[in-house]
N, C-alpha and C positions, 0 to 999 in steps of 0.2 A: 296316326296318320298326320302328315304335315302338309301344309298348303304349298304347292310348288308352282302355283299360278296356272295350272292346267286343270280343267274340270275333270273329275273322276280319277285323277292320278294320285298315287300315294308314294311316299318316300320311306325307305327302310334303311336301317343301319346294317352294314355287313356284320355277319355273325362274330367275327373275331376283331372287329375294329375297336381299338382301345379308347377309353374315356376316363374322365376324372370326376369323382364325386367325393367331396371333402366335407366332413362335419365341421362346421364353422363355430357354432355356439349352442350351448344347452342352458336353458333357463328353467329352473324349478319354480313351479307356481304354488300359491298358497293352498290350493285344493289338492295338492299331491301329484298333479299331473306335471308334465314337462313339455316345453316347446323346443324343438330342434330346428336349427338353421343349417342349411347346406349350401355349399358353392358347387355348381355344376358347370362343366365346360359344355360347349355346343353339342357334342356327341351324347353326353349323359342327359342333357335336357331333352333332346329328341327321343332318346331311348326310354326314359322314364315316362314321358308323356304318351308315347306310342303304346308301350306295354301296359301302362297303368289303365289307359282308356280301354284297350282291348280286354284286359282282365275284368274290368267293371261291366263291360257289355256282355261278355260271356256269362258272368254271374247272373246278370239280369235275365238273359235268354233262358238259362238253365234253372232259374228261380232258386239259386243257391246264395246264401249270404257270403260275404267275403271271408268271414271267420270260418265258415264251413268249408269253403274252397281251400283256404290255407291248411286246414286240418287234413283234407283229402290229399293235397299235394305233399305234405310232410309225411303222411303215412305211406304214400306210394313211392317213396324214394327207393331206387333199386339198391340191392345189396352190393357191397364192394366185390369186384371181380378178383379172383385169386390169380396169382402169377402163373399158375399152371394152365389156365384156360386159353 
């Protein structure tokens, strides 16, 4: 949800609206983890914020961890349709 200056309103990105998300830098840390930096255009910034917050809220309401939710999503991917369908 983005602030549009109107109470109770929300702004969404159109489904097929293009956006740019570019991996800018990867820093490997001493503990074995890594830090990733991204450049996002305005559309990507809005989309990542809107979907990310919505995802976290759904997980909280359903009392499912984000790891569990990703596992569920990956397991529920529909099979590829055949050309004869």
